[in-house]
C-alpha positions, 0 to 999 in steps of 0.5 A: 500500500505504501509503495502504491501511495508513493507511486501515485504521489509521484505521478501527481507531482509530475502532473502538477509540474506540467507547464503549458504555453497558453498564449503568444502575445505581442506588445509595443516596447514602452520606449516605442523602439520595437516590440516584445513577444510574451510567451505566456506559461503556466509554469517556468521552463527549465531553460531556453535556446535562441538562434538567429539564422537569418535577418528575418528569422528568430528561433526559440526552444523552451525546455521543461517537464511536459511543456505543451502548446495545444490550441493557443492564441498567437498574435501577429502584425505587419512587422512580425508576419508569422509565429509557428510553434513546434513540438520538440523533445522535452519542450516547445519550439517557436519560429518568428518570421519578420518583415523583410523591410524591417530589422530587429535586434533581439534579446530573450529573458525571463519576465519578472513574474518568474514564469513567462519568457520575453523576446525583445525585438528592438529596431536596428540597422541592417549592419547591427542585425547582421552582426548577430546573425549566425547562418551556421546555427539553426534549429531544424524542424520537421514541418510535417511531424512537428518534431525537432530534428535537433541541431544543425547543418554545420554541427554548431550548438546553441548555448542552453540558457537556464531560465533564471539567467539573462542573455548577454546584452552585448550579443543582442543589442537590446537592453532587457531593462528597457524592453519588457512590457512589465519592466520599469520605465519612466515617462515625462510629459506635459498636460493641459486641459479644461475643467469645471468645478463647484463646491458641495456645501451645506448652506447654499447652492451655486453654479460651476466655475469653468477653468483650466489645468496644465502642468508636468506629468510623470508616469512610472510603469511598474514590473507587475502585471495583473490577470488578463494582461492588465499593466500597472503603473503610477501617475504623478507630477505637478500641475495648476488647477482652477477651482471654485464656484459662481453665483451662490444663492443665497448670497455668500461672501458678498461675491459673484464668483469665488476663485480658488487656484491650486498646485496639485500633486497627485499620486495615482495608481494606473491600470492599463489594458492593451486593447489593440496595437498602439491603443491602451485604455486605462483607469486612474485612482488615488489621492491628490494633495493641493496647495492653495496659491490663490483664493479670491472673491469677485464682486458684481462690480468687478472688485476683488479681495483676498480670502487667503487668511480665511482658507486652509492652505492645503486640500486633500482629495480623491481622484478617479478617472480614465483615459486612453494611451495612443502610441505614436512613434516614440511618443504617447498621446493620452486623452483622459478625464478625471474627477475629484472630491475633497476630503477636507473643508476649504474654509477655516470654520473658526473664523468664518460663519456656520455656512462654511462648516461643510465646504468641499471642492469637486471638479471634473477635468478633460485633459490631453497629455503628451508623453516622451 
């Protein structure tokens, strides 16, 4: 009985160790300089081999216990014209055919999730790509039987790379830290938009104030990917935002318009999804800290007076929003809408009337972001 249980346990362990290639996806590099092929695996392979027999062909063999690739989704585009999969001894092979008019330097390395394999295709010159081509090294394929005939015509052997190791960057011309869709990357851009703001109060109603927002946007791509290929990142920066309200009723502060201007510093979580090539919708959520740079009331005769000594200097708010990234060449153009609601009261209620006991900003901004 003990022997039987041990045997069953061994079989189960082998089954649980089974790795499956579920998808091959293509995403544009975060710097716009090419693409990244992601081999989605349920378990990490033991090792892999890469061969570059010609300018327009890249070959990968992934080795592991019972690795399989049945009925999977394989992406392609105008520059990556074909991806063919082959059963090989103890693994799966892939042949990547490239457009003859485009030249890519390559680098293969494990993803930070410790499971997937990434192949970076970085735009390069014909001369730089030719330097990495080894015509004497090609993985033979049995096109009918989908089996590897093992190595090559001239008898050269491809180096077997442990999955935990990264290929030498000098041999490929690509930098893994820049290439992966899940790798760290910082983008800087400018943001400008149109806003509509009002207040939520307890003693009057008002009309919204129309304003503008503009400033510097900083995006940080994080190395973690959520299920369904959802990318993660952080959006921050600093920008000028106009808030306030108009025509309070009943009369409040003897003003026709109350204007508040802030320098905002948001820290927003970003969740993006690669919907189609070059287009990625996203969601934003997080806090924003605003510093009051101007607070004025404008009377019906046009005269102005400061409210700085009656208002708090900082405003903490919650931001919710969404948008879409459109990748151009090396740049990204983003269209986004954001809504904000303050946590803190704007007025110093010790010095003001009970009408300011509950007074919170709320606004909506439609913005355009140009990122480098």
